[in-house]
VMD Tcl script that builds the backbone (N, CA, C; Angstrom):
set m [mol new atoms 165]
animate dup $m
set s [atomselect $m all]
$s set {name element resname resid chain x y z} {
  {N N MET 1 A 0.827 -1.193 0.000}
  {CA C MET 1 A 0.000 0.000 0.000}
  {C C MET 1 A 0.871 1.256 0.000}
  {N N LYS 2 A 2.035 1.174 0.617}
  {CA C LYS 2 A 2.931 2.328 0.638}
  {C C LYS 2 A 3.345 2.713 -0.788}
  {N N LEU 3 A 3.626 1.723 -1.609}
  {CA C LEU 3 A 4.010 1.993 -2.994}
  {C C LEU 3 A 2.853 2.613 -3.777}
  {N N ILE 4 A 1.646 2.175 -3.510}
  {CA C ILE 4 A 0.483 2.758 -4.187}
  {C C ILE 4 A 0.354 4.232 -3.822}
  {N N ARG 5 A 0.504 4.567 -2.536}
  {CA C ARG 5 A 0.436 5.976 -2.127}
  {C C ARG 5 A 1.531 6.789 -2.815}
  {N N THR 6 A 2.722 6.220 -2.928}
  {CA C THR 6 A 3.816 6.912 -3.610}
  {C C THR 6 A 3.470 7.151 -5.074}
  {N N ARG 7 A 2.924 6.138 -5.736}
  {CA C ARG 7 A 2.537 6.284 -7.145}
  {C C ARG 7 A 1.451 7.341 -7.310}
  {N N LEU 8 A 0.505 7.377 -6.387}
  {CA C LEU 8 A -0.565 8.376 -6.463}
  {C C LEU 8 A -0.011 9.789 -6.303}
  {N N ARG 9 A 0.985 9.941 -5.460}
  {CA C ARG 9 A 1.547 11.267 -5.202}
  {C C ARG 9 A 2.496 11.733 -6.295}
  {N N PHE 10 A 3.315 10.839 -6.818}
  {CA C PHE 10 A 4.432 11.278 -7.643}
  {C C PHE 10 A 4.415 10.804 -9.095}
  {N N SER 11 A 3.342 10.174 -9.536}
  {CA C SER 11 A 3.289 9.765 -10.945}
  {C C SER 11 A 2.061 10.362 -11.622}
  {N N ASP 12 A 2.114 10.363 -12.932}
  {CA C ASP 12 A 0.976 10.818 -13.731}
  {C C ASP 12 A 0.117 9.644 -14.199}
  {N N LEU 13 A 0.407 8.458 -13.703}
  {CA C LEU 13 A -0.381 7.290 -14.086}
  {C C LEU 13 A -1.813 7.440 -13.593}
  {N N THR 14 A -2.743 6.922 -14.367}
  {CA C THR 14 A -4.130 6.907 -13.904}
  {C C THR 14 A -4.254 5.868 -12.789}
  {N N ILE 15 A -5.325 5.957 -12.040}
  {CA C ILE 15 A -5.545 4.980 -10.977}
  {C C ILE 15 A -5.717 3.592 -11.579}
  {N N SER 16 A -6.341 3.515 -12.716}
  {CA C SER 16 A -6.499 2.238 -13.410}
  {C C SER 16 A -5.137 1.653 -13.791}
  {N N GLU 17 A -4.233 2.488 -14.261}
  {CA C GLU 17 A -2.887 2.026 -14.623}
  {C C GLU 17 A -2.117 1.559 -13.385}
  {N N ILE 18 A -2.277 2.286 -12.284}
  {CA C ILE 18 A -1.628 1.883 -11.033}
  {C C ILE 18 A -2.196 0.543 -10.570}
  {N N ALA 19 A -3.514 0.393 -10.659}
  {CA C ALA 19 A -4.151 -0.871 -10.275}
  {C C ALA 19 A -3.584 -2.025 -11.093}
  {N N ASP 20 A -3.447 -1.819 -12.388}
  {CA C ASP 20 A -2.900 -2.854 -13.264}
  {C C ASP 20 A -1.450 -3.158 -12.895}
  {N N GLU 21 A -0.670 -2.122 -12.682}
  {CA C GLU 21 A 0.743 -2.269 -12.334}
  {C C GLU 21 A 0.924 -3.035 -11.010}
  {N N MET 22 A -0.004 -2.831 -10.085}
  {CA C MET 22 A 0.083 -3.460 -8.763}
  {C C MET 22 A -0.689 -4.784 -8.690}
  {N N ASN 23 A -1.117 -5.276 -9.848}
  {CA C ASN 23 A -1.783 -6.585 -9.971}
  {C C ASN 23 A -3.142 -6.680 -9.285}
  {N N PHE 24 A -3.872 -5.565 -9.217}
  {CA C PHE 24 A -5.264 -5.618 -8.788}
  {C C PHE 24 A -6.093 -6.017 -10.002}
  {N N THR 25 A -7.255 -6.601 -9.765}
  {CA C THR 25 A -8.076 -7.032 -10.893}
  {C C THR 25 A -8.589 -5.846 -11.698}
  {N N ASP 26 A -8.848 -4.730 -11.011}
  {CA C ASP 26 A -9.287 -3.512 -11.683}
  {C C ASP 26 A -9.216 -2.342 -10.700}
  {N N GLU 27 A -9.578 -1.162 -11.181}
  {CA C GLU 27 A -9.539 0.053 -10.363}
  {C C GLU 27 A -10.454 -0.058 -9.145}
  {N N SER 28 A -11.601 -0.676 -9.323}
  {CA C SER 28 A -12.555 -0.836 -8.226}
  {C C SER 28 A -11.953 -1.663 -7.086}
  {N N HIS 29 A -11.258 -2.715 -7.441}
  {CA C HIS 29 A -10.611 -3.569 -6.435}
  {C C HIS 29 A -9.547 -2.779 -5.676}
  {N N LEU 30 A -8.740 -2.001 -6.388}
  {CA C LEU 30 A -7.743 -1.160 -5.724}
  {C C LEU 30 A -8.433 -0.190 -4.770}
  {N N ASN 31 A -9.501 0.456 -5.232}
  {CA C ASN 31 A -10.193 1.442 -4.404}
  {C C ASN 31 A -10.787 0.828 -3.144}
  {N N LYS 32 A -11.372 -0.341 -3.256}
  {CA C LYS 32 A -11.938 -1.007 -2.072}
  {C C LYS 32 A -10.845 -1.328 -1.058}
  {N N THR 33 A -9.727 -1.835 -1.536}
  {CA C THR 33 A -8.613 -2.181 -0.659}
  {C C THR 33 A -7.994 -0.928 -0.054}
  {N N PHE 34 A -7.814 0.101 -0.875}
  {CA C PHE 34 A -7.219 1.354 -0.419}
  {C C PHE 34 A -8.115 2.014 0.624}
  {N N LYS 35 A -9.414 2.037 0.368}
  {CA C LYS 35 A -10.357 2.660 1.301}
  {C C LYS 35 A -10.398 1.909 2.630}
  {N N ALA 36 A -10.313 0.597 2.585}
  {CA C ALA 36 A -10.291 -0.189 3.823}
  {C C ALA 36 A -9.053 0.140 4.656}
  {N N ALA 37 A -7.936 0.416 3.984}
  {CA C ALA 37 A -6.687 0.704 4.686}
  {C C ALA 37 A -6.585 2.155 5.153}
  {N N PHE 38 A -7.103 3.098 4.348}
  {CA C PHE 38 A -6.860 4.515 4.616}
  {C C PHE 38 A -8.114 5.364 4.787}
  {N N GLY 39 A -9.284 4.772 4.637}
  {CA C GLY 39 A -10.522 5.505 4.870}
  {C C GLY 39 A -10.957 6.419 3.744}
  {N N GLN 40 A -10.312 6.324 2.597}
  {CA C GLN 40 A -10.698 7.109 1.425}
  {C C GLN 40 A -10.232 6.378 0.179}
  {N N THR 41 A -10.852 6.711 -0.955}
  {CA C THR 41 A -10.461 6.064 -2.206}
  {C C THR 41 A -9.133 6.629 -2.686}
  {N N ALA 42 A -8.530 5.941 -3.640}
  {CA C ALA 42 A -7.269 6.405 -4.215}
  {C C ALA 42 A -7.448 7.780 -4.862}
  {N N LYS 43 A -8.563 7.986 -5.531}
  {CA C LYS 43 A -8.835 9.276 -6.170}
  {C C LYS 43 A -8.936 10.385 -5.129}
  {N N GLN 44 A -9.644 10.115 -4.032}
  {CA C GLN 44 A -9.764 11.107 -2.964}
  {C C GLN 44 A -8.397 11.413 -2.359}
  {N N TYR 45 A -7.583 10.382 -2.157}
  {CA C TYR 45 A -6.239 10.555 -1.595}
  {C C TYR 45 A -5.391 11.448 -2.496}
  {N N ARG 46 A -5.397 11.164 -3.797}
  {CA C ARG 46 A -4.600 11.945 -4.743}
  {C C ARG 46 A -5.076 13.395 -4.781}
  {N N LYS 47 A -6.387 13.591 -4.823}
  {CA C LYS 47 A -6.958 14.935 -4.873}
  {C C LYS 47 A -6.581 15.728 -3.621}
  {N N GLU 48 A -6.673 15.099 -2.459}
  {CA C GLU 48 A -6.330 15.760 -1.201}
  {C C GLU 48 A -4.842 16.097 -1.153}
  {N N TYR 49 A -3.997 15.182 -1.624}
  {CA C TYR 49 A -2.558 15.423 -1.648}
  {C C TYR 49 A -2.234 16.626 -2.528}
  {N N ILE 50 A -2.809 16.679 -3.712}
  {CA C ILE 50 A -2.560 17.794 -4.634}
  {C C ILE 50 A -3.037 19.105 -4.026}
  {N N LYS 51 A -4.196 19.078 -3.389}
  {CA C LYS 51 A -4.737 20.277 -2.747}
  {C C LYS 51 A -3.802 20.761 -1.645}
  {N N ASN 52 A -3.265 19.852 -0.857}
  {CA C ASN 52 A -2.397 20.223 0.258}
  {C C ASN 52 A -1.044 20.757 -0.187}
  {N N ILE 53 A -0.501 20.255 -1.291}
  {CA C ILE 53 A 0.796 20.777 -1.735}
  {C C ILE 53 A 0.638 22.119 -2.436}
  {N N ALA 54 A -0.568 22.432 -2.862}
  {CA C ALA 54 A -0.819 23.712 -3.533}
  {C C ALA 54 A -0.909 24.866 -2.535}
  {N N LYS 55 A -1.020 24.547 -1.256}
  {CA C LYS 55 A -1.158 25.590 -0.230}
  {C C LYS 55 A 0.128 26.341 -0.008}
}
mol reanalyze $m
mol bondsrecalc $m
mol representation Tube
mol addrep $m
């Protein structure tokens, strides 16, 4: 999961591409797993990270 967070923060890959790269069956599977671990979807995490670095 740490690598997924790194990819979300520092790459331009889509969440679907990250899911494929990390061997999830699809983006939905990644999001369910990510949300269970961190309380938000991968998209929400990336959006929040971008918002926070823009401050």
